[in-house]
Short mmCIF file of the C-alpha atoms (twelve columns), coordinates in Angstrom:
data_MODEL
# 
_entry.id   MODEL 
# 
loop_
_atom_site.group_PDB 
_atom_site.id 
_atom_site.type_symbol 
_atom_site.label_atom_id 
_atom_site.label_alt_id 
_atom_site.label_comp_id 
_atom_site.label_asym_id 
_atom_site.label_seq_id 
_atom_site.Cartn_x 
_atom_site.Cartn_y 
_atom_site.Cartn_z 
_atom_site.pdbx_PDB_model_num 
ATOM 1   C CA . MET A 1   100.588 -174.005 -165.033 1 
ATOM 2   C CA . LEU A 2   100.549 -175.771 -161.686 1 
ATOM 3   C CA . ARG A 3   103.771 -175.237 -159.747 1 
ATOM 4   C CA . ILE A 4   104.088 -177.795 -156.962 1 
ATOM 5   C CA . SER A 5   107.303 -179.473 -155.885 1 
ATOM 6   C CA . ASP A 6   107.419 -183.239 -156.548 1 
ATOM 7   C CA . LEU A 7   104.323 -183.172 -158.768 1 
ATOM 8   C CA . ARG A 8   104.886 -185.712 -161.533 1 
ATOM 9   C CA . TYR A 9   103.707 -185.754 -165.175 1 
ATOM 10  C CA . THR A 10  103.208 -181.992 -165.338 1 
ATOM 11  C CA . ASP A 11  104.035 -182.115 -169.048 1 
ATOM 12  C CA . SER A 12  101.095 -184.442 -169.767 1 
ATOM 13  C CA . PRO A 13  97.867  -183.057 -171.266 1 
ATOM 14  C CA . HIS A 14  95.843  -184.652 -168.484 1 
ATOM 15  C CA . PHE A 15  93.963  -183.025 -165.622 1 
ATOM 16  C CA . PHE A 16  95.592  -183.244 -162.202 1 
ATOM 17  C CA . LEU A 17  94.048  -185.127 -159.292 1 
ATOM 18  C CA . MET A 18  93.727  -184.302 -155.610 1 
ATOM 19  C CA . ALA A 19  92.472  -187.442 -153.884 1 
ATOM 20  C CA . GLY A 20  92.588  -189.418 -150.681 1 
ATOM 21  C CA . PRO A 21  90.538  -190.074 -147.571 1 
ATOM 22  C CA . CYS A 22  88.454  -187.372 -145.950 1 
ATOM 23  C CA . ALA A 23  90.446  -187.613 -142.725 1 
ATOM 24  C CA . VAL A 24  93.690  -189.246 -141.693 1 
ATOM 25  C CA . GLU A 25  92.358  -192.045 -139.497 1 
ATOM 26  C CA . GLY A 26  95.709  -193.754 -139.004 1 
ATOM 27  C CA . ARG A 27  99.075  -194.515 -140.564 1 
ATOM 28  C CA . ASP A 28  98.237  -197.841 -142.178 1 
ATOM 29  C CA . MET A 29  95.034  -196.627 -143.843 1 
ATOM 30  C CA . ALA A 30  96.695  -193.479 -145.192 1 
ATOM 31  C CA . LEU A 31  99.665  -195.344 -146.631 1 
ATOM 32  C CA . ARG A 32  97.434  -198.071 -148.066 1 
ATOM 33  C CA . ILE A 33  95.201  -195.575 -149.862 1 
ATOM 34  C CA . ALA A 34  98.152  -193.488 -151.036 1 
ATOM 35  C CA . GLU A 35  99.967  -196.514 -152.457 1 
ATOM 36  C CA . GLN A 36  96.953  -197.583 -154.485 1 
ATOM 37  C CA . ILE A 37  96.274  -194.123 -155.885 1 
ATOM 38  C CA . VAL A 38  99.950  -193.519 -156.700 1 
ATOM 39  C CA . THR A 39  100.065 -196.837 -158.563 1 
ATOM 40  C CA . ILE A 40  96.974  -195.877 -160.578 1 
ATOM 41  C CA . THR A 41  98.045  -192.315 -161.369 1 
ATOM 42  C CA . ASP A 42  101.563 -193.413 -162.317 1 
ATOM 43  C CA . ARG A 43  100.088 -195.951 -164.710 1 
ATOM 44  C CA . LEU A 44  97.823  -193.303 -166.259 1 
ATOM 45  C CA . LYS A 45  100.417 -190.488 -166.002 1 
ATOM 46  C CA . ILE A 46  98.053  -188.226 -164.080 1 
ATOM 47  C CA . PRO A 47  99.656  -185.548 -161.856 1 
ATOM 48  C CA . TYR A 48  98.645  -186.509 -158.324 1 
ATOM 49  C CA . ILE A 49  98.415  -184.787 -154.922 1 
ATOM 50  C CA . PHE A 50  97.490  -186.889 -151.878 1 
ATOM 51  C CA . LYS A 51  94.667  -185.396 -149.798 1 
ATOM 52  C CA . GLY A 52  93.999  -186.021 -146.127 1 
ATOM 53  C CA . SER A 53  92.629  -183.774 -143.391 1 
ATOM 54  C CA . TYR A 54  94.727  -183.833 -140.226 1 
ATOM 55  C CA . ARG A 55  91.742  -182.498 -138.297 1 
ATOM 56  C CA . LYS A 56  88.049  -182.091 -139.085 1 
ATOM 57  C CA . ALA A 57  86.911  -178.834 -137.501 1 
ATOM 58  C CA . ASN A 58  83.544  -178.496 -139.262 1 
ATOM 59  C CA . ARG A 59  81.375  -181.172 -137.673 1 
ATOM 60  C CA . THR A 60  77.619  -181.257 -137.207 1 
ATOM 61  C CA . LYS A 61  77.592  -183.047 -133.822 1 
ATOM 62  C CA . LEU A 62  79.824  -182.571 -130.831 1 
ATOM 63  C CA . ASP A 63  80.734  -186.258 -130.703 1 
ATOM 64  C CA . SER A 64  81.647  -186.534 -134.417 1 
ATOM 65  C CA . PHE A 65  85.165  -187.734 -135.261 1 
ATOM 66  C CA . THR A 66  87.636  -184.851 -135.545 1 
ATOM 67  C CA . GLY A 67  91.003  -186.562 -135.802 1 
ATOM 68  C CA . ILE A 68  93.725  -188.669 -134.223 1 
ATOM 69  C CA . GLY A 69  95.771  -185.693 -133.010 1 
ATOM 70  C CA . ASP A 70  97.241  -182.859 -135.065 1 
ATOM 71  C CA . GLU A 71  100.935 -183.720 -134.887 1 
ATOM 72  C CA . LYS A 72  100.345 -187.438 -135.328 1 
ATOM 73  C CA . ALA A 73  98.223  -186.917 -138.450 1 
ATOM 74  C CA . LEU A 74  100.559 -184.313 -139.936 1 
ATOM 75  C CA . LYS A 75  103.518 -186.665 -139.496 1 
ATOM 76  C CA . ILE A 76  101.586 -189.332 -141.387 1 
ATOM 77  C CA . LEU A 77  101.021 -186.882 -144.250 1 
ATOM 78  C CA . LYS A 78  104.763 -186.185 -144.283 1 
ATOM 79  C CA . GLU A 79  105.425 -189.919 -144.372 1 
ATOM 80  C CA . VAL A 80  103.111 -190.272 -147.382 1 
ATOM 81  C CA . HIS A 81  105.146 -187.582 -149.157 1 
ATOM 82  C CA . ASP A 82  108.489 -189.144 -148.242 1 
ATOM 83  C CA . THR A 83  107.424 -192.706 -149.023 1 
ATOM 84  C CA . PHE A 84  105.776 -192.153 -152.393 1 
ATOM 85  C CA . GLY A 85  107.348 -188.893 -153.550 1 
ATOM 86  C CA . VAL A 86  104.032 -187.111 -154.107 1 
ATOM 87  C CA . PRO A 87  102.873 -183.745 -152.766 1 
ATOM 88  C CA . THR A 88  100.203 -183.615 -150.068 1 
ATOM 89  C CA . VAL A 89  97.342  -181.263 -149.216 1 
ATOM 90  C CA . THR A 90  95.441  -180.694 -145.977 1 
ATOM 91  C CA . ASP A 91  92.899  -178.235 -144.578 1 
ATOM 92  C CA . ILE A 92  93.691  -175.462 -142.128 1 
ATOM 93  C CA . HIS A 93  91.055  -173.688 -140.081 1 
ATOM 94  C CA . GLU A 94  92.671  -170.836 -138.156 1 
ATOM 95  C CA . ALA A 95  95.601  -168.549 -138.960 1 
ATOM 96  C CA . PRO A 96  98.037  -170.075 -136.417 1 
ATOM 97  C CA . GLU A 97  97.600  -173.483 -138.065 1 
ATOM 98  C CA . ALA A 98  99.131  -172.318 -141.345 1 
ATOM 99  C CA . ALA A 99  102.749 -172.282 -140.219 1 
ATOM 100 C CA . MET A 100 102.298 -175.540 -138.293 1 
ATOM 101 C CA . ALA A 101 100.804 -177.455 -141.223 1 
ATOM 102 C CA . ALA A 102 103.261 -175.926 -143.704 1 
ATOM 103 C CA . GLU A 103 106.088 -177.824 -141.991 1 
ATOM 104 C CA . TYR A 104 104.526 -181.104 -143.117 1 
ATOM 105 C CA . VAL A 105 102.546 -180.603 -146.352 1 
ATOM 106 C CA . ASP A 106 102.948 -179.006 -149.767 1 
ATOM 107 C CA . VAL A 107 99.492  -177.453 -150.254 1 
ATOM 108 C CA . LEU A 108 97.363  -175.658 -147.669 1 
ATOM 109 C CA . GLN A 109 93.639  -175.885 -148.278 1 
ATOM 110 C CA . ILE A 110 91.141  -173.266 -147.133 1 
ATOM 111 C CA . PRO A 111 87.735  -174.823 -146.373 1 
ATOM 112 C CA . ALA A 112 84.759  -173.423 -148.261 1 
ATOM 113 C CA . PHE A 113 83.073  -171.923 -145.205 1 
ATOM 114 C CA . LEU A 114 86.317  -170.038 -144.425 1 
ATOM 115 C CA . CYS A 115 87.203  -168.732 -147.884 1 
ATOM 116 C CA . ARG A 116 86.464  -165.112 -146.877 1 
ATOM 117 C CA . GLN A 117 88.582  -165.206 -143.705 1 
ATOM 118 C CA . THR A 118 91.262  -162.646 -144.496 1 
ATOM 119 C CA . ASP A 119 93.633  -163.565 -141.667 1 
ATOM 120 C CA . LEU A 120 93.513  -167.232 -142.688 1 
ATOM 121 C CA . LEU A 121 94.245  -166.472 -146.352 1 
ATOM 122 C CA . VAL A 122 97.070  -164.107 -145.406 1 
ATOM 123 C CA . ALA A 123 98.623  -166.632 -143.026 1 
ATOM 124 C CA . ALA A 124 98.512  -169.347 -145.700 1 
ATOM 125 C CA . ALA A 125 100.098 -167.043 -148.283 1 
ATOM 126 C CA . GLN A 126 102.879 -166.085 -145.876 1 
ATOM 127 C CA . THR A 127 104.057 -169.697 -145.623 1 
ATOM 128 C CA . GLY A 128 105.047 -169.748 -149.298 1 
ATOM 129 C CA . LYS A 129 103.088 -172.956 -149.804 1 
ATOM 130 C CA . VAL A 130 100.559 -173.493 -152.580 1 
ATOM 131 C CA . VAL A 131 97.109  -172.372 -151.393 1 
ATOM 132 C CA . ASN A 132 93.967  -174.181 -152.544 1 
ATOM 133 C CA . VAL A 133 90.860  -172.151 -151.722 1 
ATOM 134 C CA . LYS A 134 87.511  -173.919 -151.765 1 
ATOM 135 C CA . LYS A 135 84.741  -171.688 -153.116 1 
ATOM 136 C CA . GLY A 136 82.109  -171.021 -150.484 1 
ATOM 137 C CA . GLN A 137 78.746  -172.662 -151.054 1 
ATOM 138 C CA . PHE A 138 77.284  -169.174 -150.699 1 
ATOM 139 C CA . LEU A 139 79.468  -167.458 -153.326 1 
ATOM 140 C CA . SER A 140 79.671  -167.126 -157.094 1 
ATOM 141 C CA . GLY A 141 82.804  -168.045 -158.984 1 
ATOM 142 C CA . ALA A 142 83.373  -164.392 -159.887 1 
ATOM 143 C CA . SER A 143 83.466  -163.375 -156.222 1 
ATOM 144 C CA . MET A 144 86.460  -165.656 -155.598 1 
ATOM 145 C CA . GLY A 145 88.648  -163.058 -157.243 1 
ATOM 146 C CA . PHE A 146 88.872  -161.322 -153.897 1 
ATOM 147 C CA . ALA A 147 90.449  -164.396 -152.311 1 
ATOM 148 C CA . VAL A 148 92.999  -164.479 -155.120 1 
ATOM 149 C CA . GLU A 149 93.703  -160.778 -154.560 1 
ATOM 150 C CA . LYS A 150 94.267  -161.224 -150.816 1 
ATOM 151 C CA . ILE A 151 96.762  -164.029 -151.348 1 
ATOM 152 C CA . GLY A 152 98.536  -162.244 -154.201 1 
ATOM 153 C CA . ALA A 153 98.828  -158.992 -152.253 1 
ATOM 154 C CA . THR A 154 100.381 -160.882 -149.353 1 
ATOM 155 C CA . ASN A 155 102.742 -162.981 -151.454 1 
ATOM 156 C CA . PRO A 156 102.940 -162.169 -155.176 1 
ATOM 157 C CA . GLN A 157 104.795 -165.451 -155.765 1 
ATOM 158 C CA . ALA A 158 102.109 -167.616 -154.197 1 
ATOM 159 C CA . GLN A 159 100.526 -170.321 -156.335 1 
ATOM 160 C CA . VAL A 160 96.752  -170.225 -155.917 1 
ATOM 161 C CA . ILE A 161 94.247  -172.932 -156.828 1 
ATOM 162 C CA . LEU A 162 90.482  -172.394 -156.709 1 
ATOM 163 C CA . THR A 163 88.125  -175.318 -156.138 1 
ATOM 164 C CA . ASP A 164 84.379  -175.389 -156.708 1 
ATOM 165 C CA . ARG A 165 82.218  -177.598 -154.500 1 
ATOM 166 C CA . GLY A 166 78.733  -176.554 -155.455 1 
ATOM 167 C CA . ASN A 167 76.295  -173.975 -154.124 1 
ATOM 168 C CA . THR A 168 73.721  -174.228 -151.367 1 
ATOM 169 C CA . PHE A 169 70.348  -175.274 -152.745 1 
ATOM 170 C CA . GLY A 170 67.634  -175.106 -150.145 1 
ATOM 171 C CA . TYR A 171 68.283  -176.337 -146.638 1 
ATOM 172 C CA . GLY A 172 69.936  -179.682 -147.251 1 
ATOM 173 C CA . ASP A 173 71.312  -179.959 -150.753 1 
ATOM 174 C CA . LEU A 174 73.879  -178.529 -153.190 1 
ATOM 175 C CA . VAL A 175 73.823  -177.833 -156.900 1 
ATOM 176 C CA . VAL A 176 76.794  -177.353 -159.237 1 
ATOM 177 C CA . ASP A 177 76.765  -174.324 -161.519 1 
ATOM 178 C CA . TYR A 178 79.440  -175.025 -164.114 1 
ATOM 179 C CA . ARG A 179 79.631  -171.358 -165.078 1 
ATOM 180 C CA . ASN A 180 81.768  -170.982 -161.966 1 
ATOM 181 C CA . LEU A 181 84.686  -172.878 -163.508 1 
ATOM 182 C CA . PRO A 182 85.444  -170.506 -166.416 1 
ATOM 183 C CA . GLU A 183 84.637  -167.546 -164.183 1 
ATOM 184 C CA . MET A 184 87.363  -168.613 -161.757 1 
ATOM 185 C CA . GLN A 185 89.801  -169.547 -164.545 1 
ATOM 186 C CA . ALA A 186 89.545  -165.925 -165.681 1 
ATOM 187 C CA . PHE A 187 91.704  -165.035 -162.654 1 
ATOM 188 C CA . GLY A 188 94.612  -166.905 -164.234 1 
ATOM 189 C CA . VAL A 189 94.715  -169.751 -161.705 1 
ATOM 190 C CA . PRO A 190 94.142  -173.503 -161.991 1 
ATOM 191 C CA . VAL A 191 90.551  -174.470 -161.222 1 
ATOM 192 C CA . VAL A 192 89.430  -177.748 -159.660 1 
ATOM 193 C CA . MET A 193 86.041  -179.438 -159.362 1 
ATOM 194 C CA . ASP A 194 85.380  -181.159 -156.038 1 
ATOM 195 C CA . CYS A 195 83.398  -184.151 -157.258 1 
ATOM 196 C CA . THR A 196 82.502  -185.605 -153.861 1 
ATOM 197 C CA . HIS A 197 81.716  -182.677 -151.552 1 
ATOM 198 C CA . SER A 198 79.527  -181.165 -154.254 1 
ATOM 199 C CA . LEU A 199 77.257  -184.187 -153.794 1 
ATOM 200 C CA . GLN A 200 76.870  -183.778 -150.053 1 
ATOM 201 C CA . GLN A 201 73.471  -183.398 -148.440 1 
ATOM 202 C CA . PRO A 202 74.436  -181.376 -145.374 1 
ATOM 203 C CA . ASN A 203 72.514  -180.546 -142.219 1 
ATOM 204 C CA . GLN A 204 70.476  -183.741 -142.117 1 
ATOM 205 C CA . THR A 205 68.243  -184.125 -139.082 1 
ATOM 206 C CA . SER A 206 70.268  -187.209 -138.100 1 
ATOM 207 C CA . GLY A 207 73.299  -184.983 -137.554 1 
ATOM 208 C CA . VAL A 208 75.260  -186.957 -140.156 1 
ATOM 209 C CA . THR A 209 75.853  -185.480 -143.597 1 
ATOM 210 C CA . GLY A 210 74.333  -187.454 -146.461 1 
ATOM 211 C CA . GLY A 211 75.428  -187.709 -150.071 1 
ATOM 212 C CA . LYS A 212 74.873  -189.063 -153.582 1 
ATOM 213 C CA . PRO A 213 78.115  -190.861 -154.517 1 
ATOM 214 C CA . ARG A 214 76.465  -192.544 -157.522 1 
ATOM 215 C CA . LEU A 215 76.673  -189.148 -159.257 1 
ATOM 216 C CA . ILE A 216 80.420  -188.624 -158.760 1 
ATOM 217 C CA . GLU A 217 81.127  -189.698 -162.334 1 
ATOM 218 C CA . THR A 218 78.456  -187.347 -163.673 1 
ATOM 219 C CA . ILE A 219 79.943  -184.358 -161.838 1 
ATOM 220 C CA . ALA A 220 83.477  -185.280 -162.913 1 
ATOM 221 C CA . LYS A 221 82.652  -185.831 -166.586 1 
ATOM 222 C CA . ALA A 222 80.816  -182.518 -166.810 1 
ATOM 223 C CA . ALA A 223 83.707  -180.701 -165.115 1 
ATOM 224 C CA . ILE A 224 86.247  -182.111 -167.545 1 
ATOM 225 C CA . ALA A 225 83.982  -181.273 -170.487 1 
ATOM 226 C CA . VAL A 226 83.749  -177.672 -169.261 1 
ATOM 227 C CA . GLY A 227 87.547  -177.494 -169.012 1 
ATOM 228 C CA . ALA A 228 88.443  -178.010 -165.350 1 
ATOM 229 C CA . ASP A 229 92.201  -178.144 -164.772 1 
ATOM 230 C CA . GLY A 230 91.930  -180.651 -161.953 1 
ATOM 231 C CA . LEU A 231 89.585  -182.880 -159.985 1 
ATOM 232 C CA . PHE A 232 89.224  -183.359 -156.240 1 
ATOM 233 C CA . MET A 233 87.817  -186.634 -154.910 1 
ATOM 234 C CA . GLU A 234 87.678  -188.257 -151.528 1 
ATOM 235 C CA . THR A 235 88.074  -192.013 -151.686 1 
ATOM 236 C CA . HIS A 236 88.339  -194.896 -149.258 1 
ATOM 237 C CA . TYR A 237 88.721  -198.676 -149.625 1 
ATOM 238 C CA . ASN A 238 85.535  -199.063 -147.554 1 
ATOM 239 C CA . PRO A 239 83.569  -195.784 -147.407 1 
ATOM 240 C CA . ALA A 240 80.966  -197.282 -145.077 1 
ATOM 241 C CA . GLU A 241 83.659  -197.670 -142.420 1 
ATOM 242 C CA . ALA A 242 85.170  -194.196 -142.906 1 
ATOM 243 C CA . ARG A 243 84.948  -191.985 -139.842 1 
ATOM 244 C CA . SER A 244 84.173  -188.838 -141.823 1 
ATOM 245 C CA . ASP A 245 82.122  -188.187 -144.992 1 
ATOM 246 C CA . ALA A 246 81.300  -191.858 -145.416 1 
ATOM 247 C CA . ALA A 247 78.133  -191.045 -147.369 1 
ATOM 248 C CA . ASN A 248 79.750  -189.350 -150.342 1 
ATOM 249 C CA . MET A 249 83.198  -190.902 -150.893 1 
ATOM 250 C CA . LEU A 250 84.182  -192.924 -153.944 1 
ATOM 251 C CA . PRO A 251 85.040  -196.587 -153.311 1 
ATOM 252 C CA . LEU A 252 88.746  -196.903 -154.049 1 
ATOM 253 C CA . ASP A 253 88.273  -199.931 -156.296 1 
ATOM 254 C CA . GLN A 254 86.215  -197.749 -158.664 1 
ATOM 255 C CA . LEU A 255 88.845  -195.031 -159.055 1 
ATOM 256 C CA . GLU A 256 90.963  -196.427 -161.887 1 
ATOM 257 C CA . GLY A 257 88.033  -197.191 -164.184 1 
ATOM 258 C CA . LEU A 258 86.581  -193.744 -163.547 1 
ATOM 259 C CA . LEU A 259 89.877  -192.019 -164.296 1 
ATOM 260 C CA . GLN A 260 90.268  -193.974 -167.529 1 
ATOM 261 C CA . ARG A 261 86.843  -192.811 -168.689 1 
ATOM 262 C CA . LEU A 262 87.593  -189.236 -167.655 1 
ATOM 263 C CA . LEU A 263 90.836  -189.261 -169.633 1 
ATOM 264 C CA . ARG A 264 88.848  -190.137 -172.746 1 
ATOM 265 C CA . VAL A 265 86.590  -187.142 -172.099 1 
ATOM 266 C CA . ARG A 266 89.669  -184.967 -171.616 1 
ATOM 267 C CA . GLU A 267 91.179  -186.181 -174.874 1 
ATOM 268 C CA . ALA A 268 87.992  -185.284 -176.719 1 
ATOM 269 C CA . VAL A 269 87.911  -181.813 -175.175 1 
ATOM 270 C CA . VAL A 270 91.553  -180.894 -175.919 1 
ATOM 271 C CA . ALA A 271 91.646  -182.510 -179.365 1 
# 
């Protein structure tokens, strides 16, 4: 059972959704995206957590967009929570950031490349916030048990979520191994499929990460069929104009139709 303050529709049989822009680019864009997703998820009675990174630390090029300023972006995330009454999630990258971000958001997310960083996991657990750990592209689902152990040993009351985002496949691609989902569920925690980052094509020679957004629905349907507890998606009203991860985000106007189709898959699975 997912235990997050202000999370609505937790008694529904539906999957939960973590969705929003890759990065907080400004107040108006964040509130606009949040309002649309809240309207959709309220209509469909899907538990919803707004996602937005206050800073992007993992960039290919030095001049890539990293954020609008930590405090400014975190305050916008807090405004999303206060305005729409939904929980929020953001990434942290170093241990000192945990306490800072915890003052503004409900869920602290550990990026995939950092999922083995003990001091980061411990710092997140110490805040008492929910901790969502992205599975490293270089790890199996079974190996994520050690991340769960670190958080639980630090704070036995901590709610942990594990999120799969594919595994490295060659030099510039990812592949999703759906065995990872039940393997991670065996640790007794909710498991999420990241349907957009798993379609990235990282380390392109252009210095800009590519992607295959046309396959988002394929990844999501398969995850629900396997039994994922939640889905993670980055979405934007105009992905081409997004300042981060433009190549693999879902156009916001496609979200409601996709969720409706995914609910039908969910109904078939739990029937």
